[in-house]
C-alpha positions as CSV (number, residue, x, y, z in Angstrom):
1,M,113.0,104.9,97.7
2,T,116.8,104.7,98.1
3,N,118.7,103.6,101.3
4,A,119.5,107.3,101.9
5,Q,115.8,108.2,101.8
6,T,114.8,105.5,104.3
7,R,117.7,106.1,106.7
8,S,117.6,109.9,106.7
9,A,115.1,112.7,106.6
10,E,115.5,116.4,105.9
11,L,113.4,118.9,107.9
12,E,111.4,121.7,106.3
13,S,112.9,124.1,108.9
14,G,115.6,123.9,111.5
15,F,114.9,122.7,115.1
16,S,116.8,123.8,118.2
17,L,118.7,121.0,119.8
18,R,117.9,122.4,123.3
19,A,114.2,122.6,122.5
20,L,114.4,119.1,121.2
21,A,116.1,117.8,124.4
22,D,113.8,119.6,126.8
23,G,112.2,117.0,129.2
24,L,113.3,114.0,127.2
25,G,116.9,113.3,127.9
26,E,120.3,114.6,129.1
27,L,122.2,117.0,126.8
28,K,125.9,116.9,127.0
29,A,127.7,119.8,125.3
30,D,131.0,121.6,125.7
31,S,129.4,125.0,124.9
32,D,126.3,126.8,126.0
33,D,125.7,127.7,122.4
34,D,122.6,126.0,120.8
35,V,122.7,124.2,117.5
36,Q,120.1,123.8,114.8
37,I,119.1,120.4,113.6
38,M,118.4,120.5,109.8
39,G,117.8,116.8,109.4
40,I,118.2,113.4,111.1
41,C,119.8,110.2,110.1
42,D,120.3,106.7,111.6
43,D,123.1,105.6,109.2
44,S,126.4,107.5,109.3
45,R,126.9,106.9,105.6
46,Y,124.0,109.2,104.7
47,V,124.7,112.0,107.2
48,K,124.7,115.5,105.7
49,P,126.0,118.8,107.2
50,G,123.6,120.1,109.8
51,Y,122.1,116.6,110.5
52,A,121.8,114.9,113.9
53,M,123.0,111.3,113.9
54,M,120.9,108.7,115.9
55,C,122.9,105.9,117.4
56,L,120.4,103.2,118.2
57,P,120.7,100.2,120.7
58,R,121.6,97.7,117.9
59,S,124.7,99.8,117.0
60,R,126.1,99.6,120.5
61,A,129.3,97.8,119.6
62,R,130.2,100.4,116.9
63,A,128.4,103.5,118.2
64,A,131.6,105.5,118.7
65,E,132.8,104.7,115.2
66,Y,129.5,105.8,113.7
67,A,129.5,109.0,115.7
68,E,133.0,109.8,114.5
69,V,132.1,109.2,110.8
70,A,129.0,111.5,111.3
71,S,131.1,114.2,112.8
72,R,133.5,114.1,109.8
73,Q,130.5,114.4,107.4
74,G,129.2,117.6,109.1
75,A,126.7,116.4,111.7
76,T,125.9,118.9,114.3
77,A,124.8,116.5,117.1
78,I,124.6,112.9,118.2
79,I,121.4,111.4,119.6
80,A,122.4,108.3,121.6
81,V,119.5,105.9,122.4
82,G,120.4,103.4,125.1
83,V,124.1,103.6,124.3
84,A,127.0,105.5,125.7
85,V,128.7,107.7,123.1
86,E,131.8,110.0,123.5
87,S,132.0,112.7,120.8
88,D,133.3,116.2,120.2
89,L,129.7,117.0,119.1
90,P,126.8,117.8,121.5
91,V,125.3,114.4,122.6
92,L,121.7,114.1,123.5
93,Q,121.4,110.9,125.7
94,L,118.1,109.1,125.6
95,A,117.3,106.1,127.8
96,S,115.0,104.2,125.6
97,M,113.5,103.8,122.1
98,Q,110.2,105.1,123.5
99,Q,112.0,108.4,124.4
100,A,113.4,108.4,120.9
101,G,109.9,107.9,119.4
102,L,108.7,110.9,121.4
103,L,111.7,112.9,120.2
104,L,110.8,112.1,116.6
105,R,107.2,113.2,117.1
106,R,108.6,116.5,118.4
107,L,111.2,116.9,115.7
108,F,108.6,116.1,112.9
109,R,105.9,118.2,114.7
110,T,103.5,115.3,114.6
111,E,102.4,115.3,118.3
112,H,98.9,116.1,117.2
113,A,98.9,114.4,113.8
114,R,95.4,113.5,112.6
115,T,96.4,110.5,110.4
116,H,95.0,107.2,111.8
117,F,97.6,104.4,111.9
118,Y,96.2,100.8,111.7
119,G,98.7,98.1,112.8
120,I,98.2,94.6,111.4
121,T,100.2,91.8,113.0
122,G,100.0,88.0,112.8
123,T,102.0,85.2,111.1
124,D,100.0,85.3,107.9
125,G,97.5,87.6,106.2
126,K,99.2,91.0,107.1
127,T,99.9,92.0,103.5
128,S,96.4,91.1,102.3
129,V,94.6,92.7,105.2
130,A,96.7,95.9,104.8
131,W,96.0,96.0,101.1
132,M,92.3,95.4,101.4
133,L,91.9,97.8,104.3
134,R,93.6,100.6,102.3
135,E,91.3,99.9,99.4
136,A,88.2,99.8,101.6
137,L,89.1,102.9,103.6
138,T,89.8,104.7,100.3
139,R,86.3,103.9,99.1
140,F,84.8,105.0,102.4
141,Q,86.8,108.3,102.8
142,S,87.2,111.3,100.6
143,Q,90.9,111.5,101.7
144,P,93.7,109.3,100.5
145,V,94.8,106.2,102.4
146,W,98.2,104.5,102.3
147,S,99.6,101.1,103.3
148,C,103.0,100.0,104.3
149,G,104.6,96.5,104.5
150,T,106.0,93.7,102.5
151,L,105.1,95.3,99.2
152,G,106.6,98.6,100.3
153,W,105.2,102.1,101.1
154,L,102.1,102.1,99.0
155,R,100.5,105.5,98.3
156,S,98.5,103.9,95.5
157,P,98.8,100.7,93.5
158,D,100.8,102.7,91.0
159,D,103.0,104.5,93.5
160,I,105.0,102.0,95.7
161,L,108.3,102.8,97.3
162,D,110.6,100.1,98.6
163,I,111.3,100.3,102.4
164,G,113.6,97.3,102.9
165,N,111.6,95.6,105.7
166,T,108.1,94.6,106.4
167,T,108.0,97.1,109.2
168,P,110.5,99.9,108.3
169,S,112.9,101.6,110.7
170,M,111.6,103.9,113.4
171,L,112.9,106.9,111.5
172,T,111.0,105.9,108.3
173,M,107.9,105.2,110.3
174,H,107.9,108.8,111.7
175,A,108.9,110.3,108.4
176,M,105.9,108.5,106.9
177,L,103.6,109.8,109.6
178,S,104.9,113.3,108.9
179,S,104.3,113.0,105.2
180,A,100.9,111.5,105.7
181,N,99.9,114.3,108.0
182,L,101.2,117.1,105.7
183,E,99.4,115.5,102.7
184,G,96.1,115.1,104.5
185,V,96.2,111.3,104.3
186,F,93.3,109.8,106.4
187,G,95.0,106.6,107.4
188,V,98.0,104.3,107.0
189,A,97.5,100.5,107.2
190,C,100.9,99.1,108.5
191,E,102.1,95.6,108.6
192,I,103.6,95.1,112.1
193,S,106.2,92.3,112.0
194,S,107.5,90.5,115.1
195,H,111.0,92.0,114.3
196,G,109.5,95.5,114.1
197,I,107.9,95.1,117.5
198,A,110.9,93.5,119.2
199,Q,113.3,96.1,117.8
200,E,110.8,98.9,118.8
201,R,110.7,100.4,115.3
202,I,107.1,101.5,116.1
203,A,108.1,103.4,119.2
204,G,106.3,106.7,119.5
205,I,103.5,105.7,117.0
206,D,100.0,105.7,118.6
207,F,98.0,103.2,116.7
208,H,94.3,103.9,116.3
209,T,93.5,100.2,115.7
210,A,95.5,97.0,116.1
211,V,94.6,93.9,114.1
212,W,95.7,90.4,115.1
213,T,95.1,88.0,112.1
214,N,96.4,84.7,113.3
215,M,99.3,82.8,115.0
216,G,101.6,80.2,113.4
217,H,105.3,79.4,113.0
218,D,107.7,81.9,111.5
219,H,111.0,83.6,112.5
220,L,111.1,81.5,115.7
221,Q,114.9,81.3,115.5
222,D,115.0,85.1,116.0
223,H,112.8,85.2,119.1
224,G,113.9,82.2,121.1
225,G,110.9,79.9,120.4
226,Y,107.2,80.1,119.9
227,S,106.3,81.4,123.3
228,A,108.5,84.4,122.9
229,Y,107.2,85.0,119.4
230,L,103.6,84.9,120.7
231,K,104.5,87.3,123.6
232,T,106.0,89.7,121.1
233,K,102.8,89.9,119.0
234,A,100.6,90.1,122.1
235,G,102.7,93.0,123.5
236,F,101.8,95.1,120.5
237,V,98.0,94.6,120.7
238,Q,98.0,95.0,124.5
239,A,100.0,98.3,124.2
240,T,97.5,99.6,121.6
241,A,94.6,98.8,123.9
242,A,96.4,100.3,126.9
243,H,96.5,103.8,125.3
244,G,92.9,103.6,124.2
245,G,93.2,102.1,120.7
246,N,90.8,99.5,119.2
247,V,91.8,95.8,118.9
248,V,90.4,93.5,116.3
249,A,91.3,89.8,116.8
250,N,90.8,86.4,115.3
251,A,88.7,84.2,117.6
252,D,89.7,81.0,115.9
253,H,93.2,80.9,117.4
254,A,93.3,79.7,121.0
255,D,96.6,81.6,121.7
256,I,95.1,84.9,120.4
257,R,92.0,84.2,122.6
258,E,94.2,83.8,125.6
259,H,96.6,86.8,125.0
260,A,94.5,89.5,123.3
261,P,93.1,92.3,125.6
262,E,89.8,91.7,127.3
263,Q,88.2,94.6,125.3
264,S,89.1,93.1,121.9
265,C,86.5,92.8,119.2
266,W,86.4,89.3,117.6
267,Y,85.7,87.8,114.2
268,G,85.5,84.1,113.6
269,H,84.4,81.3,111.2
270,G,80.9,79.8,111.4
271,L,77.7,81.8,111.3
272,Y,75.9,80.2,114.2
273,R,78.0,81.2,117.2
274,D,77.5,83.9,119.9
275,D,81.1,84.4,121.0
276,V,82.2,86.8,118.2
277,D,81.2,90.3,117.1
278,L,81.3,89.3,113.5
279,A,80.9,85.8,112.1
280,W,81.8,84.7,108.6
281,E,81.1,81.8,106.3
282,Q,82.0,81.1,102.7
283,E,79.5,78.9,101.0
284,L,80.8,79.4,97.4
285,P,84.1,80.6,96.1
286,G,84.0,84.4,95.7
287,L,81.0,84.9,98.0
288,L,81.2,85.8,101.7
289,R,78.4,85.8,104.2
290,L,78.8,88.0,107.3
291,K,76.6,87.9,110.4
292,S,76.5,90.4,113.4
293,G,73.8,89.8,115.9
294,D,70.7,89.0,114.0
295,D,71.7,90.8,110.8
296,E,73.4,89.2,107.8
297,V,74.9,90.5,104.5
298,V,76.6,88.9,101.5
299,I,79.8,90.3,100.0
300,E,80.1,89.3,96.3
301,D,83.1,88.9,94.1
302,I,85.9,88.7,96.7
303,P,89.3,87.1,95.9
304,L,89.4,83.3,95.8
305,G,90.4,81.2,98.8
306,D,89.0,80.7,102.3
307,F,91.9,82.6,103.7
308,H,90.9,85.6,101.6
309,A,87.3,85.3,102.9
310,E,88.8,85.4,106.4
311,N,90.9,88.4,105.4
312,V,87.8,90.3,104.1
313,A,85.9,89.4,107.3
314,C,88.8,90.9,109.3
315,V,88.7,94.1,107.2
316,A,84.9,94.2,107.6
317,L,85.1,94.1,111.4
318,T,87.9,96.7,111.4
319,L,85.7,99.1,109.5
320,M,82.8,98.5,111.8
321,V,84.9,99.0,115.0
322,S,87.2,101.9,113.8
323,M,84.8,103.8,111.6
324,A,81.4,102.7,112.9
325,V,80.5,101.4,109.4
326,P,77.1,99.7,109.5
327,L,77.0,96.0,108.5
328,T,74.6,96.9,105.7
329,D,77.2,99.2,104.1
330,L,79.8,96.5,103.8
331,P,78.7,94.9,100.5
332,Q,79.3,98.2,98.7
333,L,82.6,98.8,100.4
334,L,84.0,95.3,100.1
335,G,82.4,93.9,97.0
336,R,84.9,93.3,94.1
337,I,87.8,94.1,96.5
338,S,91.2,93.1,95.1
339,A,94.0,91.0,96.5
340,P,97.6,92.1,96.6
341,P,100.1,90.8,94.1
342,G,101.3,87.2,94.7
343,R,98.4,86.2,96.9
344,M,96.5,83.4,95.1
345,Q,97.3,85.4,91.9
346,E,96.3,83.7,88.7
347,V,98.9,83.5,85.9
348,T,97.9,84.0,82.3
349,A,94.1,83.6,82.6
350,G,92.7,81.2,80.0
351,Y,95.6,78.9,79.6
352,G,95.2,76.6,82.6
353,Q,94.8,77.1,86.3
354,V,98.1,78.3,87.7
355,Y,98.4,80.4,90.7
356,I,101.4,82.0,92.6
357,D,101.1,82.5,96.3
358,Y,103.4,83.9,99.0
359,A,102.6,81.0,101.4
360,H,105.9,80.2,103.1
361,T,104.7,78.9,106.5
362,P,103.0,75.5,107.3
363,E,99.7,77.3,108.2
364,A,99.7,79.3,105.0
365,L,100.6,76.4,102.7
366,E,97.9,74.3,104.2
367,R,95.2,77.0,103.8
368,C,96.4,77.7,100.3
369,L,96.2,74.0,99.2
370,L,92.8,73.5,100.9
371,A,91.4,76.5,99.1
372,A,93.0,75.3,95.8
373,R,91.5,71.8,96.2
374,K,88.0,73.4,96.1
375,L,88.8,74.9,92.7
376,T,90.3,71.8,91.2
377,R,88.4,69.3,88.9
378,G,91.5,67.2,88.3
379,R,94.9,66.9,90.0
380,L,96.3,69.5,92.4
381,S,100.0,70.2,92.0
382,V,102.4,72.3,94.1
383,V,105.9,73.7,93.6
384,F,107.5,74.9,96.9
385,G,110.7,75.0,98.9
386,C,111.8,76.5,102.2
387,G,114.1,79.4,102.9
388,G,117.6,78.9,104.1
389,E,118.8,80.1,107.5
390,R,115.1,80.3,108.7
391,D,113.0,78.0,111.0
392,R,114.3,74.6,110.2
393,E,111.5,73.0,112.2
394,K,108.9,74.1,109.7
395,R,110.5,72.3,106.8
396,P,109.2,68.7,107.6
397,Q,105.9,70.2,108.6
398,M,105.5,71.8,105.1
399,G,106.6,68.6,103.5
400,A,104.0,66.6,105.3
401,I,101.3,69.2,104.4
402,A,102.2,69.1,100.7
403,A,102.3,65.3,100.5
404,E,99.0,65.0,102.2
405,L,97.0,67.7,100.4
406,A,98.5,67.7,96.8
407,D,98.6,65.0,94.1
408,L,101.9,66.1,92.6
409,V,104.7,67.8,94.6
410,W,107.8,69.4,93.3
411,I,110.4,70.2,96.0
412,T,112.6,73.0,94.9
413,S,114.7,76.0,96.1
414,D,113.3,79.1,97.7
415,N,115.8,81.7,98.9
416,P,118.5,79.2,100.1
417,R,120.7,82.0,101.3
418,G,123.9,80.4,102.7
419,E,122.5,76.9,103.0
420,M,122.8,74.1,100.5
421,P,119.4,73.6,98.7
422,A,119.8,69.9,98.8
423,V,120.1,69.9,102.6
424,I,116.9,72.0,102.9
425,A,115.1,69.7,100.5
426,S,116.2,66.6,102.5
427,E,114.7,68.2,105.7
428,I,111.4,68.9,103.8
429,E,111.4,65.2,102.7
430,Q,111.8,64.0,106.3
431,G,108.2,65.1,106.9
432,M,106.8,63.1,104.0
433,S,106.5,59.9,106.0
434,R,104.7,57.2,104.0
435,P,102.1,56.2,103.2
436,Y,101.0,59.2,101.2
437,T,99.3,59.3,97.8
438,A,101.2,62.3,96.3
439,E,103.8,61.8,93.6
440,V,106.9,63.7,94.9
441,K,109.6,65.0,92.6
442,L,112.9,66.7,93.5
443,Q,114.0,69.5,91.2
444,L,116.2,72.1,92.9
445,D,116.3,74.4,89.9
446,R,113.2,76.4,90.6
447,G,112.7,77.5,87.0
448,K,112.9,73.9,85.8
449,A,110.5,72.8,88.5
450,I,107.9,75.3,87.4
451,D,108.4,74.3,83.8
452,E,108.0,70.6,84.6
453,A,104.9,71.2,86.7
454,I,103.3,73.3,84.0
455,A,104.2,70.7,81.3
456,A,102.5,68.0,83.4
457,L,99.2,70.0,83.6
458,E,96.2,68.2,82.1
459,D,92.6,69.4,81.7
460,G,91.1,70.3,85.0
461,D,94.4,70.3,86.9
462,L,95.5,73.2,89.1
463,L,99.0,74.3,90.1
464,I,100.1,76.3,93.1
465,I,103.6,77.8,92.9
466,A,104.2,78.7,96.6
467,G,106.6,80.6,98.7
468,K,107.7,83.7,96.8
469,G,104.6,85.3,95.5
470,H,105.4,88.9,94.6
471,E,109.1,88.7,95.4
472,A,111.4,89.8,92.6
473,Y,114.6,88.1,93.8
474,M,116.2,84.8,94.8
475,E,118.5,85.2,97.8
476,V,121.6,83.1,97.3
477,C,124.9,83.4,99.3
478,G,124.3,87.0,100.3
479,Q,123.1,88.2,96.9
480,R,119.6,89.0,95.7
481,L,119.4,87.7,92.2
482,P,116.6,88.8,89.8
483,W,113.7,86.4,89.9
484,S,110.0,86.2,89.1
485,D,107.8,83.1,89.6
486,E,105.1,84.9,87.6
487,A,107.3,85.7,84.6
488,I,108.6,82.1,84.5
489,A,105.2,80.6,84.8
490,N,103.8,83.1,82.2
491,T,106.4,82.2,79.7
492,S,106.0,78.4,80.3
493,L,102.3,78.6,79.9
494,H,102.5,80.5,76.7
495,L,105.0,78.1,75.2
496,K,102.9,75.1,76.4
497,H,100.0,76.6,74.4
498,G,102.1,77.3,71.3
499,I,102.6,81.1,71.5
500,P,106.2,81.8,70.3
501,G,108.5,84.8,70.7
502,L,108.3,85.3,74.4
503,D,111.6,86.0,76.2
504,R,112.4,84.0,79.3
505,C,112.4,86.5,82.2
506,A,113.5,85.4,85.7
């Protein structure tokens, strides 16, 4: 999907501006003549003749400039959301993003859409839960099910469109709802990021079910600290409950316990507890035991890692709550369920235990390494870094976790953006207060770090390459350069085992 496709949408038939404005906002026009809206756009670069241009609150400083550009490109109207805009075009003034969301429902004719939207929020686990929920609902329903998030707008594993952000723009969200409704899609499992909530990109979307996976440290610099970040997440699930939606929440996080709505349904670790609706336990890798009341079932062949066991348990309770699926049906629906790319993903099976994982927060790295330790007969190695211009406080935390839980550690680069990789690495090292038993190496060239870590593997060792997972780029000084941890590790493993002729692909 191109930028133009995510920032604009063409309507199947025209819509009267006056009918669109009725009861929602104030219409300012020099003429009593009505105009027809043939499409809508929130980026002036992609306006076409007949389109309405939306000026959103974040464009306040340049709203007049954008409106002028839209007018020159043939726009028929301006929709100003929480900003004052002077234009020679008719201007529909809306007070809030919520009003804009209602307007988009009217414009796309989705006020009575039947597609169920599932919103998954939390610091970690959103992508895996959305992926697994889509797969489980597809098995359960005769209709198609989509997901939307970090991996893109996923209609099927073979049909994925890039949407730019974990939670796309409000316009894309509503265009997605319209497409899903027209194509008879049963449900869409959406990752709901803290930025998506704070910027009200989900305004006007009524979520059938909200899922709260966990709470940790990420994007704190954008929200003004942990308390504000927590409040943002809580606001989404509370709003879902307020309009009658279901809430599924993780009972093992005290902050979630305190801030989730009273009517939430809970899942938690440990079979012998009476404070949750669904309890889970993983006795062996790949097997998950679930207990609800006096009844128990076992789910076989799930993805490796305790965190994936927790993700499957989350999906299980979501199915029970939202679709009234009996506990006894879960083994069939969730057995052999897959994990998304880059989440404890094995590289080149058969040539040594090497996994790539998206873990880029302290909590995710800790859980990844703890899960990996259970699979390791020899030494546990990890290659990781921290992103530039993001949450500096998590850098020493991740350094401490790596030094404590792994035997060999390579500190390297991971999306340094505008920062110096050496500075980021030094802040990671600050958390590695001795004594620790790990052997720590500094190699800022990520490709070389992966090569070195794979070259050091011995029989029974396991390597985690953490931080980027599925990402196909390295962000450096404002540019996204092609990158693939999987491709580099794959090539390195093949060369280690004497298979020639593979091209290095980063």
